[in-house]
N, C-alpha and C positions, 0 to 999 in steps of 0.2 A: 521494339515499337514497330508498326509498322509507317512508312513514310507517306502514305494516304489519309484522307480525314478520317475520323469513325462516324459510324452513322447516326452518334449522337449529333455531330459538326454538320452532317449533311442535312440534319431533320427540315429544317426551313422548310419552303414550299408555299401553296397557296393555301391559307387559311378562309374560314367561313368567311363567308362575302368577296370572295376572289383575290381577297389581302396578300401581300409576299413578305417573308423575314426574310431578306437577305442570306445566305450561307456567307457564313467568316471564313475568308482564307487569308490561313496565319502565314509570315514571313517568311519565304523560303520556298511557302507553294505554291507559285505564282502562276506555275503552267498548269493548276487545277483550274482554275478560273475560265478558261475560255468553254470550256463542256458546263460548268455547274451553273454560268451565263443564260449558256443555251436550253439548259432543264429548265431554269428560273427566272429567266428575262433582267435576275441583278443579285450581285454580288457582293460583299464587302471585303477590302484587303484589307485586313489589319494593321497598323503600324506598320505603314508600307514604308522601308526604310530603302533609301535609295545612292546613298554615299557620296552626295551634294550635286548629285544630276536632278534635272529638272523632274518631281515626283507623278505630275500628273501625266507628261509628254512619254517620261520612261515606261507608267503606266498602262498607255494608251498603245503603246508598240508592243509591251508584251502580250496584250491580251488579245489586239485584234491580228498580229502578227503580220502577214502579206498582206493582207484586207484592208488594212489601215490605208487612207486612200488621202482625204485632206485633215488639216487640224486649223479650228478657227483661233482668233485670239483670246487666252484667257481672260478671268470677269472676276476683280476680286469683290466681295457682296461679303460687306460688313453691315448689322442690325443690331439697333440698342432698343432695348424691351420691346423686342418684336412680335407682330399679334403675328397671328396664323400664316401661313402660305398651301392654298391651295392644294390640288390634286391637280398637274397640269402637264403636260408632255413639252419637253424645252421646242421651239421654236421660234424664229421671230427669220425675218427681210431685210439687212442692214448693208448697203454698200457704200464704201466712199471712196473720195479719189486721193491716190498717198500720192506725193510730187507728180500728178498725171496721169497716172496709172488708178483704172478702175481696180478695185478691191474689195471683196468681201470680207467681211468682221461676222457677220452669222448669214446663215442659211437655211434657208424652211424644210431643209429633208436632212436635217442633222441626226442619225440615227443610232447614237451610242453619246450617253453623257457621262461625264467624268464629274463628284463633287469631292473635294478634296477640304477635310476640316484640320482648318488652321488655329480656330479656338472656338472650343464646344462652352454654349451658354451656361453658369452656372444655375441655373432651373432654368428646366424644360429645354425649347425645343428638337425634343426627339421627328424623327423622321414616319415616316407611313409610304408606302409603295400598293397598288392596286395593279393587276393583271386582268389592263383591260381590253383584248380581247376576250379575253373569259367576260366579264364585262357585258360588250355587245353582242356574244351567243347568246345569254341571257338571257335576254332584254327582248327574242322572239318568241319567250314563252308571259315574262313579265310585264313588258311594253313595247308589244310589236311598231306599233306607230311611232314609236322613238327609234326604233332600230329602222327602221326602212327612212327616216329625215337622215338619221347618220351615215345610211348607206346611198341614199339615192337622191341628195338633193346638195348642186354647187351652193357655195356661198363663198363670201368674199374671206377671207380666212385673218388679214387683215385690216378688216373697213376700218373698224373701229379706232385703231392708231393713226387712222391719214391723218397726214400734214406733221408726222415726225420728218425731223430733218434725215437725210440716209434712207429713209423708208421710199419705195417706189410709189411712182404717181401709179402703177399701171396695176390693177387689181391684182391678187394671186388669190385665182377660180380653183379652189378643188372641194370634196366634199370630206367629213369627219371620219369617213375609212373607204379607205382605197389599197389596193395592190401594186408592188415596185414589177417591173417586166422580169425580177429574178423569180419572182411570188411570194415576196414579201408582203405580208399585211401590215400597213400603215393604220393607227390610231390616234386622230389629233384630240388634243386637249389643252382649248388656248381660250384667252379672254380676248384676246382680239377680231373674232370672227361675227361678221353684219351678214346682213343680205345684200346679195349684190344690184347694183343701182337700177333704180327702176324695174325691180325685178317682181311679176305681178301676184307672186306669191310670196312678197316682203313680211306682211302683216302672219302669214304664219310659219315663216322664218323665224323670225324675233320669238314669236312663243314656243317655236321648239327652243331655241334655243336657250333660251328661260328653263324650261323643262331639260332639258339638259343639265345644266346648270346647280339647279334643284336638287334632280338625283343623284350628281356625283357630289357633291355637299352633303347629301345625307349618305352619305356611305363613309365618310371618314371618322366618325366615331370608334365605328367597330373595327376599325383596321388594327392591325397590329401593331406596333410604333419598340422602333430600336433606336438606338443614341449609336452615333457618330463621335469616335474620343479623338482627339487630336491625332493627326497623321494618318487615320481611317480614310481611304477615297471609297465610296459609293460609284460605281461601275449599273450603271441601266443601261437596256434596248431599250431607247426611247423609241421606235415604232410601236412595241410591244406593250409598255410598262407607263405608268404616269407615277407620280412623286410627289411629295408635300413634309410639311413639318407644321407642330402645334408654336404656340406663341411662346414665347422666353421671356426671364429676364436679366437684366445685366448684358451684356456683351457677347455675339457672335459670329464668326469668321468664315469665310468658308472662299474657296478657289474653285472654277469651272471652266472646266475645259467640252467645250462637244467637237466633236468628228462625222465624216462618212466616211465608213466602209466601203467597198468596193459593189457591196449587196443594195446600197442605198439607192436613193429617184437618181 
């Protein structure tokens, strides 16, 4: 038997509506994950075992290798009878003081996300993902005005969350679609975006943010679903893909690690 994944195991990719069903990488074949991640934007490391080492940190090192630049504190998330989580890209800007030393707990330009399923929900809780780059490209014909807004208007990326402890008072100004100095496209999706202070186009920006939200939410029902079982790790190119999950009954727990690679802003 070949040591490489079969054509059927490689099959997922982009489904109608630019949805992604990530390829599953079985134990012992993690060396194939980097190429699959580059091709599809997301992969699932199935039943990832580490022999007692920290699974997320080890997975980040194995998938990104020498490109791994910075890791941020892991987050344990437990939800009980949780509602749906809409499509989003992980992004936040949290700075704290630890023993007199300024430190970052989150970074606006986290370009990879690792989500490990600790406890799957008894019912529901399926994940879904979207190739956001293809979505934006499709807006050229589907909604040119929205595409122009996403690529051409500055917003305060976290203005809707002003006042949160740890969030810098200085607005984080940017566009939903930008490029890094290494040529990677960043496609952001956050509920924190707001018009800039005293922006003369604030009314238009607010209307377009609402239009963006409705457009994204409208895609979710048609996206392929996939389930994360205990020990599975979902790996996402956070610049390229948005992800979310369905509502669920019972308790569901995941652990999340966000990182920056050498190709991040």
